[in-house]
C-alpha positions in Angstrom: -20.0 -94.0 0.1 -19.2 -93.4 -3.5 -21.2 -91.1 -5.7 -23.3 -93.1 -8.1 -22.7 -90.4 -10.8 -19.0 -91.0 -10.8 -18.9 -94.7 -9.8 -16.7 -96.8 -12.1 -18.8 -98.9 -14.5 -17.3 -102.1 -15.8 -17.7 -102.8 -19.5 -18.1 -106.4 -20.6 -15.4 -106.2 -23.2 -13.0 -103.5 -24.4 -14.9 -102.5 -27.6 -15.8 -99.2 -29.0 -18.8 -97.4 -27.4 -20.8 -96.9 -30.6 -23.7 -95.3 -28.9 -21.5 -92.5 -27.7 -19.7 -92.3 -31.1 -23.0 -91.9 -32.9 -24.2 -89.3 -30.4 -21.0 -87.3 -30.7 -21.1 -87.5 -34.5 -24.7 -86.3 -34.6 -23.8 -83.4 -32.3 -20.7 -82.5 -34.5 -22.8 -82.7 -37.7 -25.5 -80.5 -36.2 -23.1 -77.8 -35.0 -21.3 -77.9 -38.3 -24.5 -77.5 -40.3 -25.6 -74.6 -38.0 -22.4 -72.7 -38.4 -22.3 -73.4 -42.2 -25.9 -72.1 -42.6 -24.8 -68.9 -40.7 -21.7 -68.5 -42.9 -23.8 -69.0 -46.1 -26.2 -66.3 -44.9 -23.4 -63.8 -44.4 -21.7 -64.7 -47.6 -18.8 -66.8 -46.4 -19.8 -70.0 -48.1 -17.1 -71.4 -50.5 -19.8 -73.1 -52.6 -21.8 -70.9 -54.9 -23.7 -71.3 -58.2 -23.9 -67.6 -58.8 -21.9 -66.2 -61.8 -20.5 -63.4 -59.5 -18.2 -65.9 -57.8 -15.5 -64.9 -60.3 -15.4 -61.4 -58.9 -14.4 -62.7 -55.4 -11.1 -61.4 -54.2 -8.3 -63.3 -52.5 -9.3 -61.9 -49.2 -12.7 -63.5 -49.5 -11.2 -66.9 -50.1 -8.9 -66.4 -47.2 -11.8 -65.5 -44.9 -13.7 -68.5 -46.2 -10.8 -70.7 -45.3 -10.6 -69.3 -41.8 -14.4 -69.8 -41.5 -13.9 -73.5 -42.4 -11.2 -73.8 -39.7 -13.6 -72.1 -37.2 -16.3 -74.6 -38.2 -14.0 -77.5 -37.7 -12.8 -76.3 -34.3 -16.3 -75.8 -33.0 -18.1 -78.8 -34.4 -15.4 -81.4 -33.8 -14.4 -79.9 -30.5 -17.9 -80.1 -29.1 -18.6 -83.6 -30.7 -15.2 -84.9 -29.5 -15.7 -83.7 -26.0 -19.2 -85.2 -25.9 -18.1 -88.7 -27.0 -15.2 -88.6 -24.5 -17.5 -87.6 -21.6 -20.3 -90.0 -22.5 -18.1 -93.1 -23.3 -18.6 -96.0 -20.9 -15.7 -96.6 -18.5 -13.5 -99.7 -18.8 -12.3 -101.5 -15.7 -8.7 -102.7 -15.6 -7.0 -100.2 -17.9 -4.3 -97.7 -17.0 -4.3 -94.0 -17.6 -2.4 -94.0 -21.0 -4.7 -96.8 -22.4 -7.8 -94.8 -21.3 -6.5 -91.6 -23.0 -5.7 -93.6 -26.2 -9.1 -95.1 -26.3 -10.8 -91.8 -25.7 -8.8 -90.3 -28.5 -9.7 -93.1 -30.8 -13.4 -92.5 -30.0 -12.9 -88.9 -31.0 -11.5 -90.0 -34.3 -14.4 -92.4 -34.8 -16.8 -89.5 -34.2 -14.8 -87.3 -36.6 -15.1 -89.9 -39.4 -18.7 -90.6 -38.8 -19.6 -86.9 -38.7 -17.8 -86.4 -42.1 -19.7 -89.3 -43.5 -23.1 -88.0 -42.3 -22.3 -84.5 -43.7 -21.1 -85.9 -47.0 -24.3 -88.0 -47.5 -26.5 -84.9 -46.8 -24.4 -82.8 -49.2 -24.5 -85.4 -51.9 -28.3 -85.8 -51.5 -28.8 -82.0 -51.7 -26.5 -81.7 -54.7 -28.4 -84.4 -56.5 -31.7 -82.7 -56.0 -30.3 -79.3 -57.1 -28.7 -80.8 -60.2 -31.9 -82.5 -61.3 -33.8 -79.2 -60.8 -31.3 -76.9 -62.5 -29.9 -79.0 -65.3 -31.1 -77.8 -68.7 -32.9 -80.4 -70.9 -29.8 -81.5 -72.7 -30.4 -85.2 -72.6 -29.5 -87.8 -69.9 -25.8 -87.8 -70.8 -25.4 -84.1 -70.8 -27.5 -82.9 -68.0 -24.8 -82.6 -65.4 -22.4 -81.1 -67.9 -25.0 -78.6 -69.0 -25.6 -77.6 -65.4 -21.8 -77.1 -64.8 -21.7 -75.0 -68.0 -24.6 -72.8 -66.9 -23.1 -72.3 -63.4 -19.6 -71.3 -64.6 -20.3 -69.8 -68.1 -23.6 -68.1 -67.5 -22.4 -64.7 -68.5 -20.7 -65.9 -71.6 -23.9 -67.8 -72.7 -26.0 -64.7 -72.1 -23.7 -62.6 -74.3 -23.6 -65.3 -77.0 -27.3 -65.6 -77.4 -28.2 -62.0 -76.9 -30.7 -60.8 -79.6 -33.3 -58.2 -80.2 -35.7 -60.6 -82.0 -39.2 -60.2 -80.6 -39.9 -63.9 -80.6 -36.6 -64.9 -79.2 -34.7 -68.0 -80.0 -36.6 -71.3 -80.5 -35.8 -73.8 -77.8 -33.3 -71.5 -76.1 -32.8 -73.8 -73.1 -31.5 -76.6 -75.3 -29.4 -74.2 -77.4 -27.7 -72.9 -74.3 -27.1 -76.4 -73.0 -25.6 -77.4 -76.3 -23.4 -74.3 -76.5 -22.3 -74.8 -72.9 -21.0 -78.3 -73.7 -19.1 -76.9 -76.6 -17.6 -74.0 -74.7 -16.5 -76.4 -71.9 -14.1 -77.9 -74.5 -12.1 -74.6 -74.5 -10.3 -75.7 -71.3 -9.0 -78.9 -73.0 -5.6 -79.2 -74.5 -6.8 -78.9 -78.1 -9.5 -76.3 -77.4 -12.7 -76.1 -79.3 -12.5 -77.9 -82.7 -13.0 -75.9 -85.9 -16.1 -77.9 -86.7 -17.7 -77.0 -83.4 -16.8 -73.4 -83.9 -18.4 -73.3 -87.4 -21.5 -75.2 -86.2 -22.0 -72.8 -83.3 -21.5 -69.8 -85.5 -24.0 -71.1 -88.1 -26.5 -72.0 -85.5 -26.2 -68.6 -83.8 -26.5 -66.8 -87.1 -29.7 -68.6 -88.1 -31.4 -68.5 -84.7 -30.5 -64.9 -83.7 -30.6 -63.6 -87.3 -27.1 -62.2 -87.0 -24.6 -61.5 -89.7 -22.2 -64.4 -90.2 -19.2 -62.3 -89.3 -20.9 -61.0 -86.1 -21.9 -64.6 -85.2 -18.3 -65.8 -85.7 -17.0 -62.9 -83.6 -19.4 -63.7 -80.8 -18.4 -67.4 -80.9 -14.6 -66.6 -80.8 -15.1 -64.1 -78.0 -17.2 -66.6 -76.0 -14.6 -69.3 -76.4 -11.7 -67.1 -75.3 -13.7 -65.8 -72.3 -14.8 -69.3 -71.4 -11.2 -70.6 -71.4 -10.3 -67.8 -68.9 -13.2 -68.5 -66.6 -12.7 -72.2 -66.6 -9.1 -71.7 -65.7 -10.1 -69.5 -62.8 -12.8 -72.1 -61.8 -10.1 -74.8 -61.8 -7.8 -72.7 -59.6 -10.6 -71.9 -57.2 -11.5 -75.6 -57.0 -7.9 -76.6 -56.1 -7.7 -73.8 -53.5 -11.0 -74.9 -52.0 -9.9 -78.5 -51.9 -6.8 -77.6 -50.0 -8.7 -75.5 -47.5 -11.3 -78.3 -47.0 -8.6 -80.9 -46.5 -6.7 -78.6 -44.0 -9.9 -77.9 -42.1 -10.7 -81.7 -41.9 -7.2 -82.6 -40.7 -7.4 -79.9 -38.0 -10.8 -81.3 -37.1 -9.3 -84.7 -36.6 -6.7 -83.4 -34.2 -9.4 -81.3 -32.4 -11.7 -84.3 -32.1 -8.8 -86.4 -30.6 -7.8 -83.9 -28.0 -11.3 -82.9 -27.1 -12.3 -86.5 -26.6 -9.3 -87.0 -24.2 -10.3 -83.9 -22.4 -13.8 -85.2 -22.0 -12.4 -88.5 -20.8 -10.4 -86.8 -18.1 -13.5 -85.0 -16.9 -15.4 -88.3 -17.0 -12.8 -90.0 -14.9 -12.6 -87.2 -12.3 -16.4 -86.6 -12.3 -16.1 -82.9 -13.0 -17.4 -80.5 -15.7 -15.7 -77.5 -17.3 -16.3 -74.0 -16.1 -14.8 -71.1 -18.0 -12.3 -69.0 -16.1 -12.9 -65.4 -17.1 -9.4 -64.4 -15.7 -7.9 -66.3 -18.7 -6.1 -68.6 -16.3 -6.3 -72.4 -16.4 -10.0 -73.4 -16.2 -11.5 -74.3 -12.9 -13.2 -77.5 -12.2 -16.2 -78.0 -10.0 -17.1 -81.3 -8.6 -20.7 -82.5 -9.1 -22.7 -82.3 -6.0 
């Protein structure tokens, strides 16, 4: 008498098992978020709004890249195995066809998990941007937030003053200065008119000598150009690391799904072999 747990179940048509795909994607996204939260807590997150990011060494970026690969291995490995093991069986297909379909289910899980994670990240980024963007108008809010995140130290030095009453409407002034300083990374740099305007505004608001205000503006522009260059290089490096981790995750999801499919067909579950030999398999009772 055959075991009902491992009996072959006929599927009405050879379509994708979306219930298993969604379940595997949710598992992968949950594992990824858990590992990401842990990495953020110990300082391995590659996304930071703190101005101290510029002091990060190459070793930090390398460790962060390895952490991304570790995240991809764990999340897509578990999610891929889950979808392969949970997928409904198809009657009338050979071994190679079954392996291919299991692998494709792993890729479906990979893509859906990325989509879920991206939607969550975009939603969180939108909330953070609205809360942190200075009041620089509707068109300049996102630009102002980017300037504050990257050029925070330069803006602090630019508007530093010993006036007891401080600068009137400092938040808007910083947002306006950030939008001007962001031009330092362009091909033509900051126009002369913007330099003069920023120097005059700083001289009037902070009660500085015109020469001192001009010196501060020129220093801030030079420092901003350097920081924006480093930010661009860091963004390119981060993009390559993320892309590499996601491609590795696709391969892991494929092979993990085929492994889960093999265990599904044989009705076994994996048991870790502490002797570092090939894993043992134990048949369900």
